[in-house]
Residue, then its C-alpha position, 0 to 999 in steps of 0.5 A: m642146638k636140638r631146638s634150633y634144628h627142630a625150629i628150622r625143620t618146622f619152618f622148612l616143612i611150613l614152607l613146603l606146605l605153602w609151596a605145595a598149596v601155591g603149586c596146586e593153584e598154578s598147576a592147571p594153567l601150566q598143564i594148559d599152556p606149558i612153558e619150558m623153564e630154565d633150570p635154577f640148578t643142576f644135579t649129578p647123578t640123576h638117580g641114586y639110593p639112600g646114602t648116595t651123594v649128589k652134587i648140586e651146582g648153580e649160583v643159587t647154592s650159596n647160603v642154602e640152609v636146608a635141602s630135600v629130596g621130595s619132601i624128605a630133608a637131606e643132609i648137606a654134606s659139604s659146600g663150595s663156590g657154586y655147589i653143594h653136596i647133599v646125601v639122599p635121605v633114608g625114606a626118600t622117594t623119587g621127586k624134585i630136589k628143593l633148596v631153602k635159603g632165606n624165605q625162598v624154596i627153589t625147586s629143580n625142574a627135573q626129578f631125582v630118581v630114587d633107586e630101589s636098590p643100592i647102585p654105584t653112581i658117578i658124581e663127576f670125573t676128571p679130566a673130562i677130556a682124555g686120551s687112551g692110556e690116561i688115568v681118569t679119577i671118578t668120584g661118586s657113591m658106592l664105587d667099591m661095589v664096581d666090578s668093571v668099568y667100560i668107556g663106550n664098549l671098551k673095557a677100562e682098567i680099575q686101578t688099586g686103591a678104589t674106595a666107595a667115594s673115588m676110583d681111578i681108571l686107566t682108559p683103554v687103547g682105541m678109546q672113543t668119546g662115550k659114557i662111563r659104564l659101571f658094572y656091579t653085582y647085587m643080590t636080589s630079594y630072591g637071593v639071586e646075584k645079578v649083574a647091573e649097569s650104572t652109566s655116567d650122565a656126561d660123556l668122557v670126551l676123547a682128547l684130539p687135537t684142536i685147530t685154531s688157525i691155518e695159513p695160508n688160505i687152504l682154498a687157494l694152495n699151490i703144490g709145494d706150499v708150506v701150510t702152518i697149523t696152530g692149535t693144541m696137541l699138535d705134537e702128537v700128530t703122526e700123519v698129515k694127509f691132503a685127501d689120500l696123499v700123505a704130506d711131509f710135516d714138521i712138528v714145531s711145538a705142541t701148538e704148531l706144525t707145518a706141512t707141505v702140499p704134496v705133488g698130486a694134491t687137488t682138493g679134498e679134506l686136510t686131516l691130522t692123525v694121532p694115535d687115538g684118531m683123526v681130526s679134519a682141518g677142513t677142505f683144501r683146494v689146489n689152484l687148478p684150471v676148471i674146464d666148463s666146456f669145449s668145442p667141437d666135441k666130435g668131428e670127422e677124421d681128416g689129416g689134411i686139415i688143422r682143427a681148432f678147439s675152444i676151451s672155456g672155464t676158469k683159471l685157464d691162465l695157469v695152463d702151460n701145455v694142452l694135449i689132445g689125446t697124446t698129441p701136444a696142441d698149439i696154444q693160439t689164445q689164452t686168458a683166464t676163461l678161454l683157451i683156443v688151441t689147434v692140432p692136426g685133424d686126425v687127432a682125437g682123445f681126451i683134452t688134458l691141461e698141464t699146469a705146475n700144480g698138476n693136470v686136469k682132463t676132460s670127462v669125455p673125449f673129442f671123438f671122430t665120426g664116420e667110418f673106422w675100418v678094422n679090415d677089408w683084407e685088401t686095403i691099407f688104412a691110415v689108422d691100423r685097427y687090426d692085429h690078428i684072429s685066433n681060434n677059441n675051441f673050434g675042433s679044428f681051425t684053418l685061417d687064410e688071409t691071403g685073399d681079399y677076405a678072411h677064409f675059415i675052415l672050421g670044425d672038420g668033424g670036431g666041435v663047432n657049436n658054441r665055438s668062436f674066434y677072436l679078432w684082436a685089435p692092435g692098440s697099446t692103450d685101453d682104446k685098442f680100436s682107437l674109437f675114443t668115444p666112451d658112449p655106445d649110443g650111435v656106435y655100430l659094429e658092421f661086418d659081412l659074413n658068408v657061410m660057404e659050406i656046412p652040412d644040412s645037419c648043422k643048420l638050424e630048422d630055418g637053414t641058418v646058423k646063429i651068430k653073436v658077437f662079444a665085445m670085450d674091453s681092456k679091463g677084463w679077460g675072456a668072455s666072463g665077468e662084468y667086462s664081457y659084452g655080448y652074452n646077452g646082446p643081440t643075436v642074429n640068424l645067418m642064412a647058410d646059403g653061400d651068399w654074403h650077408h651084411f650085419s650092423f650091431h649097435l653097441k648100445d645093445f651090448v649088455a654086460s653079463n655075469n656068466s662065463g659061458l659063451y653062446t646059449v640059444d635064445q638067451v637075449s634078456p639082459q642080466a645087468g645094467a652095464f653097457c660097453h664103452p667103445n673107448s675100452l674095446r680090445i677084442l671082438a669074439f664071433v660066436f656060432g650056434t649050430a644044430t649039432e655039437n660037431g660038424h664042419m663049416v667054411l666061412g668068409l669074413d669081410n668089411v669089418k668096421f665101426v661106424i660112429n654117427 
């Protein structure tokens, strides 16, 4: 028996020498023109200390007679269909694994790394796909040295009964796909204990539902449709969502569930939630019309005419009703790609298409051009854009609106500098001045002011009073935050000479401010890149700057209007 072993060992060493000689002859061309070769077999783990068991897998493992790590023969501990187990021999150094069968030497492409000290290693683990709170069995070497086990960054629980070759772990709550990490303590050559880590080559994959089919086509759904999903682990689903909307669903079995398309769904991701995570079933789309364009996009306000709108797009034959602003429109022509509707000429706003599957609204409204009067204190306008004026911190405040302009007596020895009054709009929507357009370009605020009486001590050196207008929208309150426009907007000097002066402020120049103050002399540089939107205005704040903190001022305000070009 010993003679037979020595004969095989001698034969194996001769083959290794022949392989080395041939390898030397072929090494130069390979270095010049390297070719990526397919692995004849794989092995796990990829490193270990003498005594570590290594699993080698591949078709070539059948009938293997001798194996080695580098040039040192290794014991073949066991074998099976498509695999063998070898034991890293004493004296082995880092090198390629070689298998001898018949008259062949088959060599791995990768090297097996021989560790300098004993390291727990993982050969394999089962199952390879698991959820949280499940038992996973790890086989390997020196597993009895392991102090703790992590999957990714979450700690697993080592079960009782672990041995050097096998251990069971309980996967942690919240587990995600990741490497199995073994932590152990070893003694250095200096007699110091150190903690080290050994990691699996493969990931332990988080078990999540898989989806094999969905019916009907989720790119052409209607509200209320029942969607049937088939796959695996569907009995563990706790929630089904169409984009952000939670859907009603029924679990038929572990391989099938049904879900109902909820009201309000449009397009987005269809997702299934289970205790361990979420999977996507793909992008869904509800049958809704698409608006490509509409014409006209603006026009003059004229209640004496009927205005026609042409709307182009797709799936317009799904439309049941059309609104311009809040006014129902009469549908004159309807095809899949064209709608022609009519409304009175004094109607403006966003265009809304109502369908059984939900509503679609234009991104920009139809808006009026021309003059939009707020108040001239002597005319009743068809559209009411004025509610009232209120004091904001003047020492005293007297307002008379019985004449043909607004007459103010301000201060009376109290505070006037940095004080303001508010002009409120009456509307019940965000667009309280009924301007409709969201674009400030081409929109102007115009008004007339007259400083009728003011002490010279309150005037600036050039005989003026500074004026600034805040334009505050419906999303905020007061003269602060991102919803206040004017702190860094245009500033003008109002001549305090008892005459009426006309002003026109372009809303494009009203820049959002982050600060909460009111008027600061000469501060006109923008603090932020946001501009006000005319269709969300609700308050105009007129702010005054004087040479002294306290004083007295008599003021007139008239002809307040917006002009849209």
